[in-house]
C-alpha positions as CSV (number, residue, x, y, z in Angstrom):
1,X,128.5,-95.2,-72.2
2,X,130.1,-98.1,-73.5
3,X,129.8,-99.6,-77.1
4,X,131.3,-102.4,-79.0
5,X,132.0,-100.1,-81.6
6,X,131.6,-96.2,-82.5
7,X,131.2,-95.4,-86.4
8,X,132.3,-91.8,-86.7
9,X,130.2,-90.6,-89.6
10,X,127.0,-91.5,-90.8
11,X,126.9,-91.0,-94.5
12,X,127.1,-93.8,-97.1
13,X,130.1,-95.9,-96.0
14,X,129.5,-95.3,-92.3
15,X,125.8,-96.6,-92.6
16,X,127.2,-99.5,-94.6
17,X,129.5,-100.2,-91.6
18,X,127.0,-99.9,-89.2
19,X,124.6,-101.9,-90.8
20,X,127.0,-105.0,-90.5
21,X,127.6,-104.6,-87.0
22,X,123.9,-104.1,-86.2
23,X,123.0,-107.1,-87.9
24,X,125.6,-108.9,-85.9
25,X,123.6,-107.6,-82.9
26,X,126.6,-105.7,-81.5
27,X,126.1,-102.5,-79.6
28,X,127.1,-99.5,-81.7
29,X,127.0,-95.7,-81.8
30,X,127.0,-93.6,-85.1
31,X,128.1,-90.2,-84.5
32,X,127.5,-87.8,-87.6
33,X,128.0,-84.1,-88.4
34,X,125.4,-83.9,-91.2
35,X,127.8,-83.1,-94.0
36,X,127.6,-85.7,-96.8
37,X,130.3,-85.0,-99.3
38,X,127.8,-85.2,-102.2
39,X,125.1,-83.0,-100.6
40,X,125.5,-80.7,-103.5
41,X,124.2,-83.2,-106.0
42,X,120.6,-83.6,-106.7
43,X,120.6,-87.3,-107.6
44,X,122.8,-90.2,-107.5
45,X,123.5,-92.3,-110.4
46,X,125.1,-95.5,-111.2
47,X,124.0,-97.4,-108.0
48,X,122.2,-100.7,-108.6
49,X,118.7,-100.3,-108.2
50,X,119.0,-96.6,-106.9
51,X,119.9,-94.9,-110.4
52,X,118.3,-91.5,-110.5
53,X,117.5,-91.1,-106.7
54,X,117.9,-87.9,-105.0
55,X,121.1,-88.7,-103.0
56,X,119.6,-87.2,-99.6
57,X,116.8,-89.8,-100.1
58,X,119.0,-92.7,-100.3
59,X,121.2,-91.4,-97.0
60,X,117.9,-91.1,-95.3
61,X,116.5,-94.5,-96.5
62,X,119.8,-95.9,-94.9
63,X,119.7,-94.4,-91.7
64,X,116.0,-95.2,-91.0
65,X,116.7,-98.7,-91.9
66,X,120.0,-98.7,-89.8
67,X,117.9,-97.2,-86.8
68,X,115.3,-100.1,-87.0
69,X,118.0,-102.2,-85.2
70,X,117.5,-102.2,-81.6
71,X,121.1,-102.1,-80.6
72,X,122.1,-98.9,-82.4
73,X,122.0,-95.3,-81.3
74,X,122.7,-92.3,-83.2
75,X,124.2,-88.9,-82.0
76,X,124.3,-85.7,-84.0
77,X,127.5,-83.8,-83.7
78,X,131.3,-83.6,-84.2
79,X,133.9,-85.9,-82.7
80,X,136.3,-83.1,-81.4
81,X,138.9,-85.7,-79.7
82,X,139.7,-89.6,-79.8
83,X,142.2,-91.3,-77.9
84,X,143.2,-95.0,-76.8
85,X,141.4,-95.8,-73.3
86,X,142.7,-99.1,-71.9
87,X,141.8,-102.0,-74.4
88,X,139.7,-99.5,-76.7
89,X,139.1,-96.1,-77.1
90,X,137.5,-92.9,-75.6
91,X,135.9,-90.1,-77.7
92,X,134.3,-86.5,-77.0
93,X,131.7,-85.2,-79.0
94,X,131.5,-81.4,-79.6
95,X,133.9,-81.0,-76.8
96,X,131.5,-82.2,-74.4
97,X,132.9,-83.4,-70.9
98,X,130.7,-86.9,-71.1
99,X,133.3,-89.4,-72.6
100,X,132.0,-92.2,-74.6
101,X,134.1,-95.4,-74.9
102,X,134.1,-98.5,-77.4
103,X,136.3,-101.5,-78.1
104,X,136.7,-100.4,-81.8
105,X,136.4,-97.3,-83.9
106,X,135.4,-97.3,-87.3
107,X,136.1,-93.9,-89.2
108,X,134.0,-93.0,-92.0
109,X,134.4,-89.1,-91.7
110,X,134.6,-88.2,-95.7
111,X,136.6,-85.5,-97.1
112,X,136.7,-82.0,-97.7
113,X,137.1,-80.9,-101.7
114,X,139.5,-78.2,-102.6
115,X,138.2,-77.0,-105.9
116,X,140.4,-74.9,-108.4
117,X,140.2,-71.4,-107.8
118,X,138.0,-70.4,-110.6
119,X,135.5,-67.7,-110.3
120,X,132.1,-69.2,-110.2
121,X,133.2,-72.6,-110.2
122,X,132.3,-73.4,-106.7
123,X,128.7,-72.4,-106.9
124,X,128.1,-74.8,-109.9
125,X,129.8,-77.8,-107.8
126,X,127.4,-80.8,-108.1
127,X,124.9,-79.2,-110.5
128,X,127.3,-78.0,-113.6
129,X,130.6,-78.8,-112.5
130,X,131.5,-82.6,-111.5
131,X,134.4,-84.7,-110.6
132,X,132.7,-88.1,-112.1
133,X,131.8,-88.6,-115.6
134,X,130.4,-92.3,-114.8
135,X,128.2,-90.6,-112.0
136,X,126.9,-87.4,-114.2
137,X,128.2,-88.1,-117.9
138,X,125.0,-89.7,-119.2
139,X,122.7,-87.1,-118.0
140,X,124.2,-84.4,-120.2
141,X,123.0,-85.9,-123.4
142,X,126.2,-86.0,-125.2
143,X,126.3,-82.3,-125.2
144,X,129.3,-79.8,-124.8
145,X,131.7,-81.4,-122.0
146,X,134.7,-79.4,-120.7
147,X,137.6,-81.2,-118.6
148,X,139.4,-78.5,-116.3
149,X,143.0,-79.2,-116.4
150,X,144.4,-79.0,-113.0
151,X,147.5,-81.2,-113.8
152,X,148.7,-83.8,-116.4
153,X,146.2,-86.3,-114.4
154,X,143.3,-84.2,-116.2
155,X,144.5,-85.9,-119.3
156,X,142.6,-89.0,-117.9
157,X,139.4,-87.3,-117.7
158,X,139.8,-85.6,-121.1
159,X,140.2,-88.5,-122.7
160,X,137.3,-90.4,-121.4
161,X,134.7,-87.5,-122.0
162,X,134.1,-88.4,-125.9
163,X,132.3,-91.3,-124.8
164,X,129.8,-88.7,-123.3
165,X,129.7,-85.9,-125.3
166,X,131.6,-83.2,-127.5
167,X,135.0,-82.9,-125.2
168,X,137.3,-80.0,-124.8
169,X,140.3,-79.9,-122.5
170,X,140.6,-76.3,-121.0
171,X,144.2,-76.2,-119.8
172,X,143.9,-72.9,-118.0
173,X,147.7,-72.9,-117.7
174,X,148.0,-75.9,-115.6
175,X,150.2,-77.9,-118.0
176,X,151.1,-78.4,-121.5
177,X,150.5,-81.7,-123.2
178,X,153.5,-83.4,-124.9
179,X,153.5,-84.9,-128.4
180,X,152.6,-88.2,-127.3
181,X,149.4,-86.3,-125.1
182,X,148.6,-84.2,-128.1
183,X,148.5,-87.2,-130.4
184,X,146.1,-89.0,-127.8
185,X,143.8,-86.0,-127.6
186,X,143.7,-85.8,-131.5
187,X,142.8,-89.5,-131.8
188,X,139.9,-89.2,-129.4
189,X,138.6,-86.0,-130.9
190,X,139.2,-83.7,-127.9
191,X,139.4,-80.3,-128.8
192,X,142.3,-78.3,-126.7
193,X,141.5,-74.7,-125.4
194,X,144.9,-73.1,-124.4
195,X,143.3,-69.6,-123.0
196,X,142.9,-69.0,-119.6
197,X,139.6,-68.7,-117.9
198,X,138.5,-65.4,-116.5
199,X,135.1,-66.5,-114.8
200,X,132.2,-69.0,-115.2
201,X,128.6,-67.2,-115.4
202,X,125.2,-68.4,-116.4
203,X,124.3,-71.8,-116.2
204,X,127.7,-73.1,-117.8
205,X,129.2,-70.3,-119.6
206,X,133.1,-70.2,-119.6
207,X,134.5,-66.4,-120.2
208,X,137.9,-66.4,-121.0
209,X,140.4,-63.8,-120.4
210,X,140.4,-62.5,-123.7
211,X,136.8,-62.1,-123.8
212,X,135.6,-65.0,-125.6
213,X,132.6,-67.1,-124.4
214,X,133.0,-70.8,-124.6
215,X,129.3,-72.5,-123.5
216,X,129.4,-75.9,-121.8
217,X,126.8,-78.2,-120.8
218,X,129.2,-79.5,-118.0
219,X,132.6,-79.4,-116.7
220,X,134.6,-81.9,-114.9
221,X,137.5,-81.4,-112.8
222,X,139.7,-83.1,-110.4
223,X,139.7,-81.6,-106.8
224,X,142.1,-82.0,-103.9
225,X,141.0,-83.8,-100.8
226,X,141.6,-83.4,-97.3
227,X,140.2,-85.8,-94.7
228,X,137.4,-84.1,-93.1
229,X,138.3,-85.1,-89.5
230,X,141.5,-84.6,-87.3
231,X,140.3,-87.8,-85.5
232,X,142.7,-90.4,-87.3
233,X,145.6,-88.1,-86.8
234,X,145.0,-87.6,-83.2
235,X,144.9,-91.8,-82.9
236,X,148.3,-91.7,-84.6
237,X,146.9,-93.4,-87.9
238,X,149.3,-93.5,-90.8
239,X,148.3,-91.5,-94.1
240,X,149.5,-92.3,-97.7
241,X,149.7,-89.8,-100.4
242,X,147.7,-90.5,-103.8
243,X,147.2,-88.1,-106.9
244,X,144.0,-86.6,-105.5
245,X,145.4,-85.9,-101.9
246,X,146.1,-87.7,-98.7
247,X,143.9,-90.6,-97.2
248,X,144.1,-92.9,-94.4
249,X,146.2,-95.9,-94.9
250,X,144.4,-99.1,-94.7
251,X,144.8,-102.9,-95.8
252,X,142.6,-105.0,-97.8
253,X,140.3,-105.4,-94.6
254,X,140.1,-101.8,-94.0
255,X,142.2,-101.8,-90.9
256,X,144.2,-98.9,-90.2
257,X,148.0,-99.0,-88.9
258,X,146.2,-98.4,-85.3
259,X,145.0,-101.9,-84.0
260,X,141.2,-101.7,-83.3
261,X,140.8,-98.5,-85.7
262,X,139.1,-99.3,-89.2
263,X,138.4,-96.7,-92.0
264,X,136.3,-96.6,-95.0
265,X,134.9,-94.4,-97.7
266,X,136.6,-91.5,-99.3
267,X,138.6,-91.0,-96.3
268,X,140.2,-94.0,-96.9
269,X,140.6,-94.6,-100.7
270,X,141.5,-92.7,-104.0
271,X,138.5,-91.6,-105.8
272,X,135.0,-91.7,-104.5
273,X,131.4,-92.7,-105.5
274,X,128.3,-93.7,-103.7
275,X,128.5,-97.4,-104.7
276,X,132.3,-97.4,-103.8
277,X,131.5,-96.0,-100.5
278,X,129.0,-98.7,-99.7
279,X,131.1,-101.7,-100.6
280,X,134.2,-99.8,-98.6
281,X,131.8,-99.4,-95.3
282,X,130.5,-103.2,-95.6
283,X,134.0,-104.6,-95.4
284,X,134.9,-102.4,-92.6
285,X,132.0,-103.4,-90.6
286,X,132.3,-107.1,-91.4
287,X,136.2,-106.9,-90.3
288,X,135.5,-104.8,-87.1
289,X,133.0,-107.5,-86.0
290,X,135.1,-110.3,-87.0
291,X,138.2,-108.5,-84.6
292,X,135.7,-108.4,-81.7
293,X,135.7,-112.1,-82.0
294,X,139.0,-113.3,-83.1
295,X,141.2,-110.4,-81.8
296,X,144.2,-109.4,-83.4
297,X,143.9,-106.1,-85.7
């Protein structure tokens, strides 16, 4: 089985990339393992025309629209190996002996979130604990909003939160603000909690180690991300370190350091949201198509 391009990952970035290639009437295969990063969130916000739509519905509609193009095939599963094969590439899905080849690869594999180790936090991820106030802050109705400290980068989140509610920065032993940072917090009206967190219980009740209960309506924190598939490393793609973790290195056209391989979405950028993933995938799909015509990288 030989394709013009294989898109590895069928979430928002992968769907957007595949759509560009499908509209160019290229023969493509999308391989998807069914693990969207935002699968824990009930609704998506801030995406033009889709504000408040269930996230799963957006993905399902995108897939249905993509599959209406006759040159597209979809395969459920995980790409376990990928390698150069002549002028193109060869992949295996779920360790199968059957090899699938394509002239180009688009990596839209997404990332895995490694959350702070606070008991009760992971169970509330996407429902009461979030990473992006632009995505979820408005719906908390100017309530009590916490920023969980994981590093000095948490200052950035804490200083934004007063635009969405009553903000508290929980340091939890992660760092100690300097004089300038303390002045910034005071100027923005952010309360400071220096105590250590024992656990989270109830809807969003933070229980401190000294026994105090600090109820919140929402909590924002930074996760460390890890690219969810080994494929980029197998192909020899370079990575770059950022404040949130390692991502696949790409140029402005979403080309990786391996000729013929493109990457998009959260695996290839720092910070993520559905609109950014769609834009990233759109660029990657168009660039992949043009490389099939004009050659080069």
